[in-house]
C-alpha positions as CSV (number, residue, x, y, z in Angstrom):
1,M,0.0,0.0,0.0
2,K,1.5,3.3,-1.1
3,C,1.5,6.2,1.4
4,T,1.0,9.9,0.6
5,S,3.9,12.1,1.6
6,K,1.8,13.4,4.5
7,L,1.2,9.9,5.7
8,K,4.8,9.0,5.4
9,K,5.7,12.0,7.6
10,G,3.2,10.8,10.1
11,M,4.6,7.3,10.2
12,I,8.1,8.6,10.5
13,L,7.1,10.6,13.5
14,L,5.4,7.5,15.0
15,L,8.6,5.5,14.3
16,S,10.8,8.1,15.9
17,A,8.7,8.3,19.0
18,A,8.8,4.6,19.4
19,L,12.5,4.4,19.0
20,L,13.0,7.1,21.6
21,S,10.9,5.0,24.0
22,G,13.1,2.0,23.4
23,C,11.0,-0.1,21.0
24,S,11.0,-0.6,17.3
25,S,7.8,0.2,15.4
26,G,9.8,-0.6,12.2
27,K,9.5,-4.2,13.3
28,L,5.8,-3.9,13.8
29,I,5.3,-2.2,10.4
30,K,7.4,-4.8,8.6
31,E,5.8,-7.8,10.3
32,Y,2.2,-6.8,9.4
33,K,3.2,-6.0,5.8
34,E,4.9,-9.3,5.2
35,S,2.2,-11.5,6.9
36,D,-0.9,-11.8,4.7
37,N,-3.7,-13.9,6.0
38,G,-6.4,-12.3,3.9
39,S,-7.1,-15.2,1.6
40,V,-10.3,-17.3,2.0
41,W,-9.6,-20.4,4.0
42,K,-11.5,-23.5,2.7
43,A,-10.5,-26.2,5.2
44,Q,-12.1,-25.4,8.6
45,G,-10.8,-26.9,11.7
46,S,-11.9,-26.8,15.4
47,Q,-13.4,-23.6,16.7
48,G,-14.0,-22.5,13.1
49,R,-10.3,-22.0,12.4
50,S,-8.6,-23.3,9.2
51,A,-6.0,-26.0,9.3
52,G,-3.3,-23.6,8.1
53,M,-3.9,-20.8,10.6
54,A,-1.2,-21.9,13.0
55,V,1.5,-20.9,10.5
56,D,0.9,-17.2,10.9
57,L,-1.4,-16.8,13.9
58,C,-1.6,-17.6,17.5
59,V,-3.9,-20.6,18.1
60,A,-5.6,-21.7,21.3
61,S,-8.4,-24.2,22.0
62,A,-8.4,-24.1,25.9
63,D,-7.9,-21.6,28.7
64,T,-4.3,-20.7,29.6
65,I,-4.1,-18.9,32.9
66,P,-0.5,-18.5,34.2
67,E,0.0,-18.0,37.9
68,D,1.8,-14.7,37.5
69,V,-1.3,-13.2,36.0
70,G,-4.1,-15.1,37.7
71,S,-7.8,-14.4,37.3
72,M,-9.2,-11.2,36.0
73,A,-10.9,-8.8,38.4
74,G,-14.2,-8.7,36.4
75,A,-13.7,-9.7,32.8
76,G,-15.9,-12.1,31.0
77,S,-13.1,-12.9,28.5
78,A,-9.5,-12.0,28.1
79,G,-6.5,-12.9,25.9
80,L,-2.8,-12.0,25.4
81,F,-1.3,-13.0,22.1
82,D,2.5,-12.8,21.4
83,I,2.5,-11.8,17.8
84,S,6.2,-11.9,17.3
85,N,6.6,-15.5,18.5
86,K,3.1,-16.8,17.7
87,R,2.2,-17.8,21.3
88,V,-1.0,-17.5,23.4
89,L,0.2,-16.3,26.8
90,Y,-3.2,-15.8,28.4
91,A,-6.6,-17.2,27.4
92,F,-9.8,-17.0,29.4
93,Q,-13.0,-17.9,27.6
94,I,-11.5,-16.5,24.3
95,H,-14.0,-18.6,22.2
96,E,-17.1,-17.6,24.3
97,K,-19.7,-15.4,22.7
98,M,-19.4,-11.8,23.8
99,Y,-20.9,-8.5,22.7
100,P,-18.1,-6.3,21.2
101,A,-19.7,-2.9,21.4
102,S,-17.6,-0.3,19.5
103,I,-14.7,-2.8,18.9
104,T,-17.0,-3.7,16.0
105,K,-15.5,-0.7,14.3
106,L,-12.3,-2.7,13.6
107,M,-14.2,-4.6,10.9
108,T,-15.8,-1.4,9.7
109,A,-12.3,0.2,9.2
110,L,-11.0,-3.0,7.6
111,L,-13.6,-3.2,4.9
112,F,-13.2,0.4,4.0
113,L,-9.4,0.3,3.9
114,E,-9.4,-2.9,1.8
115,S,-11.5,-1.2,-0.8
116,Y,-10.2,2.4,-0.9
117,Q,-7.3,3.5,-3.1
118,G,-7.4,7.3,-2.6
119,D,-5.7,9.9,-0.4
120,F,-8.5,10.2,2.1
121,S,-9.2,13.8,1.2
122,E,-12.4,12.9,-0.7
123,M,-15.5,14.7,0.7
124,I,-18.7,12.8,1.2
125,T,-22.2,13.9,2.2
126,A,-24.0,12.6,5.2
127,S,-27.4,10.9,4.6
128,S,-30.4,10.9,7.0
129,Q,-29.1,7.6,8.4
130,V,-26.6,9.4,10.6
131,A,-29.5,10.5,12.9
132,I,-29.0,7.8,15.5
133,K,-31.5,8.3,18.3
134,E,-30.4,5.6,20.8
135,S,-29.7,7.0,24.2
136,G,-26.1,7.2,25.1
137,A,-24.8,6.6,21.6
138,Q,-21.4,8.2,20.9
139,L,-21.8,10.6,18.0
140,C,-19.5,12.9,16.1
141,G,-22.5,15.1,15.6
142,Y,-23.0,14.9,11.8
143,K,-26.3,15.9,10.3
144,A,-27.9,15.0,6.9
145,G,-26.3,17.2,4.3
146,D,-23.0,17.7,6.1
147,Q,-19.8,17.2,4.0
148,V,-17.0,15.4,5.7
149,T,-13.6,14.0,4.4
150,L,-12.9,10.3,4.6
151,D,-9.9,11.2,6.7
152,Q,-12.0,12.8,9.3
153,L,-14.5,10.0,9.3
154,L,-11.8,7.4,10.0
155,N,-10.5,9.6,12.8
156,G,-14.0,10.0,14.2
157,L,-14.6,6.3,13.9
158,L,-11.4,5.1,15.6
159,I,-10.4,7.9,18.0
160,Y,-13.8,9.2,19.1
161,S,-15.8,6.0,18.3
162,G,-18.5,8.0,16.5
163,N,-21.4,5.7,15.5
164,D,-22.6,8.2,12.9
165,A,-19.1,8.1,11.3
166,A,-19.5,4.3,11.1
167,V,-22.8,4.7,9.2
168,M,-21.3,7.1,6.7
169,I,-18.3,4.8,6.0
170,A,-20.6,1.9,5.6
171,E,-22.8,3.7,3.1
172,Y,-19.8,5.0,1.2
173,T,-18.2,1.6,1.0
174,A,-21.1,-0.6,0.1
175,G,-24.0,1.7,-0.9
176,S,-26.1,0.9,2.1
177,V,-25.7,-0.2,5.7
178,D,-27.4,-3.5,5.0
179,E,-25.0,-4.4,2.2
180,F,-22.1,-3.4,4.3
181,V,-23.1,-5.6,7.2
182,S,-23.5,-8.5,4.8
183,R,-19.9,-7.9,3.7
184,M,-18.8,-7.7,7.3
185,N,-20.1,-11.2,7.9
186,Q,-18.6,-12.5,4.7
187,R,-15.2,-11.1,5.6
188,A,-15.4,-12.5,9.1
189,V,-15.8,-16.0,7.7
190,Q,-12.8,-15.4,5.3
191,L,-10.6,-14.4,8.3
192,G,-11.6,-17.5,10.3
193,A,-13.8,-15.5,12.7
194,T,-16.7,-17.9,12.4
195,N,-18.0,-17.4,15.9
196,T,-18.9,-13.8,14.9
197,H,-22.1,-12.3,13.6
198,F,-22.6,-8.6,12.9
199,V,-25.8,-6.6,12.6
200,N,-24.5,-3.1,12.3
201,P,-21.2,-1.3,11.5
202,H,-20.9,0.5,14.9
203,G,-21.6,-2.0,17.7
204,L,-24.7,-0.5,19.3
205,H,-26.4,-3.5,21.1
206,D,-28.3,-6.2,19.4
207,D,-28.6,-9.7,20.7
208,A,-27.6,-11.1,17.3
209,H,-24.5,-8.9,17.2
210,Y,-21.7,-10.9,18.8
211,T,-18.1,-12.1,18.5
212,T,-15.4,-13.7,20.6
213,A,-12.0,-12.4,21.9
214,Y,-10.2,-14.7,19.6
215,D,-12.2,-13.6,16.5
216,L,-11.5,-10.0,17.4
217,Y,-7.8,-10.9,17.5
218,L,-8.1,-12.3,13.9
219,I,-9.8,-9.1,12.7
220,F,-7.4,-6.8,14.5
221,Q,-4.2,-8.5,13.1
222,Q,-5.7,-8.0,9.6
223,V,-6.5,-4.3,9.9
224,M,-3.2,-3.6,11.6
225,K,-1.6,-4.2,8.2
226,Y,-2.8,-0.7,7.0
227,D,-0.5,2.3,7.6
228,K,-3.5,4.6,8.0
229,F,-5.1,2.5,10.7
230,R,-1.9,2.3,12.7
231,E,-1.4,6.0,12.3
232,I,-4.8,6.9,13.6
233,I,-5.0,4.5,16.6
234,N,-1.7,5.9,17.9
235,K,-3.2,9.5,18.2
236,K,-4.1,11.0,21.5
237,E,-6.5,13.5,19.9
238,Y,-7.8,14.8,16.6
239,E,-8.7,18.3,15.5
240,G,-10.3,19.3,12.2
241,E,-13.3,20.8,10.5
242,Y,-16.1,19.9,8.2
243,K,-18.8,21.8,6.1
244,Q,-22.2,21.8,7.6
245,A,-25.4,21.5,5.4
246,N,-25.9,25.3,5.9
247,G,-22.5,26.0,4.3
248,K,-20.7,27.0,7.5
249,N,-17.6,25.2,8.7
250,K,-17.6,23.5,12.0
251,T,-14.5,22.7,14.0
252,V,-14.3,19.4,16.0
253,K,-11.7,18.3,18.6
254,W,-11.8,14.7,19.9
255,E,-9.8,13.0,22.5
256,S,-9.0,9.3,22.3
257,T,-11.2,7.0,24.3
258,N,-8.0,4.9,25.0
259,L,-7.0,6.1,28.5
260,F,-3.5,4.6,28.2
261,L,-2.9,7.0,25.2
262,T,-4.3,10.0,27.0
263,G,-2.3,9.4,30.1
264,D,-5.4,9.0,32.3
265,K,-4.2,5.4,33.0
266,E,-0.6,4.6,33.6
267,T,1.1,2.3,31.2
268,P,3.3,-0.4,32.9
269,Q,7.0,0.2,32.8
270,G,8.6,-1.4,29.8
271,V,5.5,-1.3,27.7
272,V,4.6,1.0,24.8
273,V,0.9,1.0,23.9
274,I,0.7,1.7,20.2
275,G,-3.1,1.9,20.1
276,G,-6.3,-0.1,19.9
277,K,-10.1,0.3,20.3
278,T,-12.4,0.6,23.2
279,G,-16.1,-0.4,23.5
280,T,-18.8,0.1,26.0
281,T,-22.5,-0.7,26.2
282,K,-24.7,-1.9,29.1
283,S,-24.8,-5.4,27.7
284,A,-21.2,-5.6,26.5
285,G,-19.7,-4.1,29.6
286,S,-16.3,-2.3,29.3
287,C,-14.1,-3.7,26.5
288,L,-10.6,-2.9,25.1
289,I,-8.2,-4.4,22.5
290,L,-4.6,-3.1,22.3
291,L,-1.5,-3.5,20.3
292,S,1.7,-3.0,22.4
293,Q,5.4,-3.6,22.4
294,N,7.7,-4.6,25.2
295,G,11.3,-3.4,25.7
296,Q,12.6,-6.1,23.4
297,G,10.5,-4.9,20.5
298,N,8.1,-7.9,20.6
299,N,4.5,-7.2,19.6
300,Y,1.4,-8.2,21.6
301,V,-2.3,-8.1,21.1
302,S,-4.3,-8.0,24.4
303,I,-8.0,-8.2,24.7
304,V,-10.4,-7.7,27.7
305,L,-14.2,-8.1,27.1
306,R,-17.2,-7.6,29.3
307,D,-15.5,-6.1,32.3
308,T,-17.6,-4.7,35.1
309,N,-16.5,-1.1,34.7
310,K,-13.8,1.1,33.3
311,D,-11.5,0.9,36.3
312,T,-11.5,-2.9,36.5
313,L,-11.1,-3.0,32.7
314,Y,-7.8,-1.1,32.9
315,E,-6.7,-3.1,36.0
316,D,-7.2,-6.3,34.1
317,M,-5.5,-5.0,30.9
318,T,-2.6,-3.8,33.0
319,K,-2.1,-7.4,34.2
320,L,-1.8,-8.6,30.6
321,L,0.6,-5.8,29.6
322,V,2.8,-6.6,32.6
323,K,2.8,-10.2,31.5
324,S,4.2,-9.2,28.1
325,T,7.2,-7.6,29.7
326,N,8.4,-10.9,31.3
327,S,7.3,-13.4,28.7
328,D,10.6,-13.7,26.7
């Protein structure tokens, strides 16, 4: 995937920051570019995984709970995957059905990035479908007729977790939300995430909208191959503007929902959190998926789903991050 000069500059800054903190994001970028698990797997094994998945992916069929981590404070499911060495270091109910909330947006971003070839400056117009009325829904604030760049929509989707941004991306990519959701489910099967079923592109609750910690790992490792995705999830905040339907420009400033990035939660010593995605609904509980590196430059994906609240979520995630520092 070719980068624009602006994107290259952003990635250089990201690489420089990581090097200064003692890890090598160059390794991360190289690893995800060289590993391609995007083909359709025909031979399905246990837990819906293909026979060849073990070559490039971490595979686990049972719980793995080392004594130095122990049980989670309140999580319904949790996993720690050593991407560099293809090992599962922690697994608790990673194949159990869970509600993903806004972590759904990983698949939304993936489908868009797999189909888009432009420079993200294209302006698109919001339809009436952005008017999401559900109480408590996180929204960027777009109204029908507003004109927004694809770059801002991706930032709104991944940094601020805007459900209206997810709708706009879905309609742009597939022509309708229904068609986009159909493609989400098709792509999940292709990735081996066969314990997953999506109903919408944003993750607002539906009993038929579910996944597993392991399936989210499969989706996450795929979307991590895209420079644009890695660039955005590493940001602490975003500021930009869009044109409202009345012709006036409106400025937006969003802070990341990832409290490790904002500094509201302390990152364990020896760990660099590169980024990830949060998710919260009443039914899903508090959820978080992260990509991180330890002091040796090894890459890890950690996932906590259905935790009791935000504080216990970050306590449990911290346990997994600490484990990554002494796993070599």
